[in-house]
C-alpha positions in Angstrom: 14.5 -18.3 23.0 16.5 -15.2 24.0 13.9 -12.6 24.8 16.3 -9.8 23.4 16.0 -11.3 19.9 12.4 -10.2 19.3 11.2 -7.3 17.3 7.7 -6.0 16.6 6.8 -3.4 14.0 3.6 -2.0 12.4 3.4 -0.7 9.0 0.6 1.3 7.1 -1.1 0.5 3.8 -0.7 2.9 1.0 -3.1 3.7 -1.8 -1.7 4.8 -5.1 -3.1 7.9 -6.9 -0.9 7.1 -9.9 -1.1 3.4 -10.5 1.5 0.8 -11.4 0.2 -2.1 -13.3 2.6 -4.6 -15.0 6.2 -5.8 -14.3 9.2 -4.8 -16.3 11.1 -7.8 -14.7 9.1 -10.5 -13.0 12.4 -11.7 -11.4 13.3 -8.4 -9.9 9.6 -7.4 -9.4 10.2 -3.9 -11.1 7.3 -2.0 -12.7 6.7 -0.9 -16.2 6.1 2.7 -14.9 6.8 4.8 -11.8 3.7 5.3 -9.2 2.9 7.5 -6.3 0.7 7.0 -3.3 -0.7 8.5 -0.1 0.3 6.5 3.0 -2.8 5.9 5.2 -3.2 6.3 8.9 -2.4 3.2 10.9 -5.5 3.9 13.1 -7.6 1.4 11.1 -5.4 -0.1 8.4 -2.0 -1.6 9.3 0.0 -4.8 9.5 1.7 -5.8 12.7 4.6 -8.1 12.4 6.6 -9.8 15.2 9.9 -11.5 14.5 12.0 -13.6 16.7 15.4 -15.6 16.3 17.0 -18.5 18.0 19.9 -20.8 17.5 17.8 -23.6 18.6 15.6 -23.3 15.5 16.8 -25.3 12.5 14.4 -23.6 10.1 12.2 -20.4 9.5 8.5 -20.4 10.0 5.7 -17.9 9.3 2.2 -17.4 10.4 -0.3 -14.9 8.8 -3.4 -14.1 10.8 -3.0 -17.0 12.9 -2.5 -19.6 10.3 0.9 -21.0 9.3 2.0 -20.3 5.8 4.4 -21.9 3.3 7.8 -20.2 4.1 9.2 -21.3 0.8 7.5 -18.5 -1.1 10.0 -17.2 -3.7 9.4 -13.5 -2.8 9.7 -14.0 1.0 12.8 -15.9 0.6 14.3 -13.2 -1.6 13.6 -10.7 1.2 15.1 -13.1 3.9 18.3 -13.7 1.9 18.8 -10.0 1.3 18.3 -9.0 4.8 20.5 -11.7 6.3 23.3 -10.6 4.0 23.1 -7.1 5.4 22.9 -8.3 9.0 25.3 -6.6 11.5 26.4 -7.5 15.0 23.4 -7.2 17.5 24.5 -5.5 20.8 22.7 -5.4 24.1 22.2 -2.1 26.1 25.7 -2.3 27.5 27.3 -2.7 24.2 28.1 -6.3 24.5 27.6 -8.5 21.4 24.6 -10.9 21.6 24.8 -12.2 18.0 27.8 -11.7 15.8 27.0 -10.8 12.1 28.6 -14.0 10.8 26.5 -16.1 13.2 23.0 -14.9 12.0 23.1 -17.8 9.3 22.8 -20.2 12.2 19.6 -18.7 13.6 16.2 -19.6 12.6 13.4 -17.0 12.6 9.8 -17.0 13.5 7.5 -14.4 11.9 4.0 -13.7 13.0 2.0 -11.1 11.0 -1.6 -9.9 11.3 -3.5 -7.4 9.2 -6.2 -5.1 10.5 -8.2 -5.2 7.3 -9.2 -7.7 4.6 -6.2 -9.6 2.7 -6.3 -9.8 -1.1 -9.4 -7.4 -1.4 -7.6 -4.5 -3.2 -6.5 -2.6 -0.1 -2.9 -3.1 -0.5 -2.6 -5.7 2.5 0.6 -7.2 1.0 2.2 -3.7 0.8 1.7 -3.2 4.6 2.6 -6.9 5.3 5.9 -6.9 3.5 6.9 -3.4 4.7 6.4 -4.5 8.4 8.4 -7.7 7.6 11.3 -5.9 6.2 11.3 -3.3 8.8 11.0 -5.8 11.8 13.6 -8.1 10.2 15.9 -5.1 9.6 15.8 -4.2 13.2 16.4 -7.7 14.3 19.4 -8.1 12.1 20.7 -4.6 13.0 20.7 -4.0 9.1 22.5 -1.0 7.8 21.7 0.2 4.2 24.5 0.4 1.7 22.6 3.2 -0.1 19.6 5.3 0.7 16.3 3.4 0.0 17.9 0.0 0.0 15.4 -1.5 2.5 12.5 -0.2 0.4 14.1 -2.0 -2.7 14.2 -5.1 -0.7 10.5 -4.7 0.4 9.7 -4.1 -3.4 11.0 -7.6 -4.1 8.3 -9.0 -1.7 5.6 -6.8 -3.0 6.0 -3.9 -5.3 4.0 -1.3 -3.5 5.4 -2.4 -0.2 8.5 -0.1 -0.9 6.1 2.9 -0.5 4.7 1.7 2.8 8.1 2.1 4.5 7.4 5.9 4.6 4.8 8.3 5.6 3.2 11.0 3.6 3.2 11.2 -0.3 5.6 8.5 -1.6 6.8 7.9 -5.2 8.0 4.4 -6.3 10.7 5.2 -9.0 10.6 2.5 -11.7 14.5 2.7 -11.9 16.7 2.1 -14.9 19.6 -0.1 -13.5 19.7 -3.7 -14.7 19.9 -5.1 -11.1 16.8 -3.2 -9.9 18.7 -1.4 -7.2 17.4 2.0 -8.0 13.7 0.7 -8.2 12.8 2.0 -4.7 10.8 4.6 -2.9 11.3 8.4 -2.6 9.5 10.7 -0.4 7.8 13.5 -2.2 6.2 15.1 0.8 6.3 14.1 4.4 3.3 13.0 6.5 3.0 16.4 8.1 2.8 18.3 4.7 -1.0 18.2 4.2 -2.7 17.2 7.4 -6.1 18.4 6.2 -6.1 15.6 3.5 -8.1 12.7 4.8 -9.1 9.2 3.3 -12.4 7.4 3.6 -12.3 3.7 3.0 -15.5 2.1 1.6 -15.2 -1.6 2.2 -17.5 -2.9 -0.6 -16.4 -6.5 -0.2 -13.9 -8.2 2.1 -13.9 -11.2 -0.2 -10.7 -12.4 -2.0 -10.6 -11.1 -5.5 -11.2 -13.4 -8.3 -8.1 -12.3 -10.2 -4.9 -11.7 -8.2 -2.8 -8.7 -9.0 0.1 -10.9 -10.1 -2.0 -12.7 -12.6 -3.9 -9.6 -13.8 -0.7 -7.7 -14.4 0.8 -10.5 -16.5 -2.3 -10.9 -18.8 -2.5 -7.1 -19.2 1.1 -6.7 -20.1 0.6 -9.5 -22.8 -2.6 -8.3 -24.3 -3.3 -4.7 -23.6 -2.2 -2.0 -26.0 -3.8 0.6 -23.8 -1.5 -0.5 -20.9 1.6 -0.1 -23.0 0.6 3.4 -24.3 -0.2 4.4 -20.8 3.2 3.5 -19.5 5.0 5.1 -22.3 3.1 8.4 -22.9 0.6 9.1 -20.0 2.2 8.2 -16.6 5.2 10.6 -16.4 3.5 13.7 -17.2 0.7 12.9 -15.0 3.1 11.9 -12.2 4.8 15.3 -12.3 1.4 17.2 -12.2 0.1 15.3 -9.3 3.4 15.8 -7.3 3.2 19.5 -8.0 -0.4 19.6 -6.9 0.3 17.7 -3.6 3.2 20.0 -2.8 0.9 23.0 -3.6 -1.9 21.5 -1.5 -4.1 21.9 -4.7 -7.1 19.7 -4.1 -8.8 20.5 -7.4 -5.8 19.4 -9.5 -4.9 16.5 -7.0 -8.5 15.1 -7.0 -9.0 15.4 -11.0 -5.7 13.5 -11.7 -6.4 10.9 -8.9 -9.9 10.0 -10.5 -8.6 10.1 -14.1 -5.8 7.7 -13.2 -8.0 5.3 -11.4 -10.5 5.3 -14.3 -7.7 4.6 -16.8 -6.2 1.7 -14.7 -9.5 0.0 -14.7 -9.9 0.7 -18.5 -6.6 -1.2 -19.0 -8.2 -4.1 -17.1 -11.1 -3.9 -19.4 -8.8 -3.7 -22.4 -7.0 -6.9 -21.1 -8.1 -10.1 -22.9 -9.9 -11.7 -21.5 -11.1 -8.6 -19.6 -10.6 -8.3 -15.8 -13.4 -6.8 -13.6 -12.1 -5.6 -10.2 -15.1 -3.1 -9.6 -18.6 -4.1 -9.1 -22.0 -2.3 -9.2 -21.6 -0.9 -5.9 -18.1 0.5 -6.8 -19.6 2.0 -9.9 -22.4 3.6 -7.9 -19.8 5.2 -5.6 -18.1 6.8 -8.7 -21.5 8.3 -9.7 -22.1 9.6 -6.1 -18.8 11.3 -5.9 -19.2 12.9 -9.4 -22.8 14.2 -8.4 -21.3 15.4 -5.1 -18.6 17.6 -6.9 -21.0 18.7 -9.5 -23.4 20.1 -6.7 -20.5 21.9 -5.2 -19.2 23.1 -8.6 -15.7 21.9 -7.7 -13.7 18.9 -6.9 -14.5 18.4 -3.2 -13.9 14.6 -3.1 -11.8 12.1 -5.3 -12.2 8.4 -5.6 -9.6 5.8 -6.5 -9.8 2.0 -6.9 -6.9 -0.4 -6.6 -7.3 -3.9 -8.1 -10.4 -4.6 -6.1 -14.1 -3.2 -5.6 -13.2 -1.2 -2.4 -13.2 2.6 -2.9 -10.9 5.1 -1.2 -12.2 8.6 -1.3 -9.8 11.5 -0.6 -11.2 14.8 0.7 -10.3 17.6 2.9 -11.5 17.7 6.6 -14.7 19.4 6.3 -15.7 18.0 2.9 -15.1 14.4 4.1 -17.9 14.8 6.6 -20.3 16.0 3.9 -19.2 13.3 1.5 -19.7 10.6 4.0 -23.2 12.0 4.9 -24.1 11.8 1.3 -22.9 8.2 1.0 -25.0 7.2 3.9 -28.2 8.5 2.1 -27.6 5.7 -0.4 -26.0 3.1 1.8 -27.5 3.7 5.1 -25.8 2.5 8.4 -26.7 -1.2 9.3 -25.6 -1.0 13.0 -22.7 -0.6 15.3 -19.3 -0.5 13.6 -20.6 0.3 10.2 -18.6 3.5 10.3 -15.5 2.5 12.2 -14.6 6.0 13.4 -17.0 7.0 16.0 -16.0 10.6 16.4 -16.4 11.2 12.5 -19.9 9.6 12.8 -20.8 12.1 15.4 -19.8 14.9 13.2 -21.9 13.5 10.4 -25.0 13.4 12.5 -24.3 16.9 13.9 -23.9 18.2 10.3 -27.2 16.4 9.3 -29.0 18.2 12.1 -27.8 21.5 11.3 -28.8 21.1 7.7 
C-alpha cells in the first residue's frame, strides 16, 4: 500500500432542534421537511475515519469500531459511487500525478471508522460516521464539487442528518425541491463562532441500541401518523424561520422554547404512529420535568432539552446556567464515580458553585 494514499478525518455529531422525521423519497433519502441543528464539539462526541486505497486490493472493505461490516450496504455504495465519479488526479507534494482520475476505479479502498459515543442510541452516530466517511474519501479522491453543497448531498444519501455534520455552527438541511435530490443539502445559518456561550450537556440515559431504528420508525410514522403530515405541512417552516432568527439574535429564551416544543412534538408524532413508538423512558421524562422546574424557578428559559430518536437528552444552556443545570441534575441523579461527568473542569465548577451556595 502506498502510504500517500491514506486520509484520516474526524467529524462531529449534530443534534437537531427542528427535527426531520420521514422521507419524501426513500431512494434519494430526502426528507418530508427541512430541519436545523447545532453541531456539537468534537471534544467528547465524534467519529474518526481512516481511508486507504491500493491497486493491489480487488475489493472494498469496511470496519466499524474494530468489527468488519458488510460493505454492500446500499447507502454506503451510493456514497462510494458518487465520490468515485467526482474523483480527480491525486498529486504528490511536487505536483507529480500519483493516481490519475480515470485509474481510481482500479483501486480498492479500506475504511476504518470508530465512534467515541454509543452507536444507534439516539445521539446521531450515523451522522458523524457518514460525514467523516464522505470527507475522508473526498480528500482521498481529491474530489471537486460541481456545485456548492454537493458533498453534503452525498453524505445525505448515507445518513440524512450527516449532511449537517460536514459543517460547524447552526446548520439547516434544506429539504429541496428538485426531482434528483441535488438541492437537498446543508446550508450554514451561522458559523461555529457565532454563539460561543451556547453549550450542550449530553445526558446518556442509556447506551443500548434502540428497539426501533430511525429508518423503520420513520417509515411507519409516514404511513400512519396524521399528526406527522400536519406537522410537515403547517408547523415546521414557520418554526424553522423563528428559531433561525432566535439563533442569529442569540435570543436563548426563544431558542429554548422552540427547541423544547419541537422535541415534544416530534415524540408526539411517534406516539401518534400506529403501533406507537416509544423512544424516551422514565428517566428521559424525569429530565424534562427537572428542566421545566429549573426554568420555573428562574422565571425564564435558562435550559432547553431536546431528544432525538432515543432516550438520551441533550440540554442546551448558556455558560453559567449550564453549571447550575448540571448541579440540579446531580441532585436527582448523583454521581456514581469517576467519569460519571466526563468534563472534569465542568465538574470542578459545579462543586465550587455548590460550596458557594
